C-alpha positions as CSV (number, residue, x, y, z in Angstrom):
1,X,3.4,-2.7,-27.9
2,X,1.2,0.3,-28.0
3,X,1.6,3.4,-25.7
4,X,-1.0,2.3,-23.2
5,X,0.6,-1.1,-22.7
6,X,4.0,0.6,-22.3
7,X,2.5,3.0,-19.7
8,X,0.8,0.2,-17.8
9,X,4.1,-1.6,-17.6
10,X,6.0,1.5,-16.5
11,X,3.5,2.5,-13.8
12,X,3.3,-1.1,-12.4
13,X,7.1,-1.2,-12.3
14,X,7.2,2.2,-10.4
15,X,4.7,0.9,-7.9
16,X,6.6,-2.4,-7.5
17,X,9.8,-0.5,-6.9
18,X,8.2,1.9,-4.4
19,X,6.8,-1.0,-2.4
20,X,10.1,-2.9,-2.4
21,X,12.0,0.3,-1.3
22,X,9.5,1.0,1.5
23,X,9.7,-2.7,2.6
24,X,13.5,-2.4,2.8
25,X,13.3,0.9,4.7
26,X,10.5,0.1,7.1
27,X,10.7,-3.7,7.3
28,X,7.6,-5.8,6.6
29,X,5.5,-3.5,8.9
30,X,2.4,-3.8,6.8
31,X,2.1,-7.6,6.6
32,X,4.1,-8.5,9.7
33,X,3.5,-5.6,12.2
34,X,5.4,-5.4,15.5
35,X,2.0,-5.1,17.4
36,X,3.1,-2.9,20.3
37,X,-0.4,-1.4,20.9
38,X,-2.7,-2.7,18.2
39,X,-3.6,-6.4,18.0
40,X,-5.5,-6.1,14.8
41,X,-4.5,-8.5,12.0
42,X,-2.5,-7.1,9.0
43,X,-5.6,-7.0,6.8
44,X,-7.5,-4.8,9.2
45,X,-4.5,-2.6,9.7
46,X,-4.1,-2.1,6.0
47,X,-7.8,-1.2,5.7
48,X,-7.3,1.5,8.4
49,X,-4.3,2.9,6.5
50,X,-6.4,3.0,3.3
51,X,-9.3,4.7,5.2
52,X,-6.9,7.3,6.7
53,X,-5.4,8.1,3.3
54,X,-8.8,8.4,1.6
55,X,-10.0,10.6,4.5
56,X,-7.0,13.0,4.1
57,X,-7.5,13.0,0.3
58,X,-11.3,13.7,0.6
59,X,-10.6,16.6,3.0
60,X,-7.9,18.1,1.0
61,X,-5.3,17.5,3.7
62,X,-2.7,15.7,1.7
63,X,0.9,16.0,3.0
64,X,3.4,17.8,0.8
65,X,5.6,15.3,-1.0
66,X,3.1,12.5,-0.6
67,X,1.9,10.7,-3.7
68,X,-1.6,9.7,-2.6
69,X,-2.4,7.8,-5.7
70,X,0.8,5.7,-5.6
71,X,0.2,5.2,-1.8
72,X,-3.3,3.9,-2.3
73,X,-2.2,1.6,-5.1
74,X,0.5,0.3,-2.8
75,X,-1.9,-0.3,0.0
76,X,-4.3,-2.1,-2.3
77,X,-1.4,-4.4,-3.5
78,X,-0.5,-5.1,0.2
79,X,-4.2,-5.8,0.9
80,X,-4.3,-8.3,-1.9
81,X,-1.2,-10.0,-0.6
82,X,-2.7,-10.1,3.0
83,X,-6.0,-11.6,1.8
84,X,-4.2,-14.2,-0.3
85,X,-2.1,-15.2,2.8
86,X,-5.2,-15.4,4.9
87,X,-6.9,-17.7,2.4
88,X,-3.9,-20.0,2.4
89,X,-3.8,-20.1,6.3
């Protein structure tokens, strides 16, 4: 395999591991939220999280220690899963 293929594999594995670790730490809060205040469906809630992340990024207000690119990729993966689940429902 060439370097780019190896890098794609490595980065995708890192994102997968991050998502699985966060899912274990926080529960399935993105795709099956507790809904204490918000009644929005998971897809809409993920879109809000993406908007918030992009807003902070655009304004230069990132939090120290956050990895905005990985977070955005993670949210987009979760959005894809949410949309797939909606299509099956």
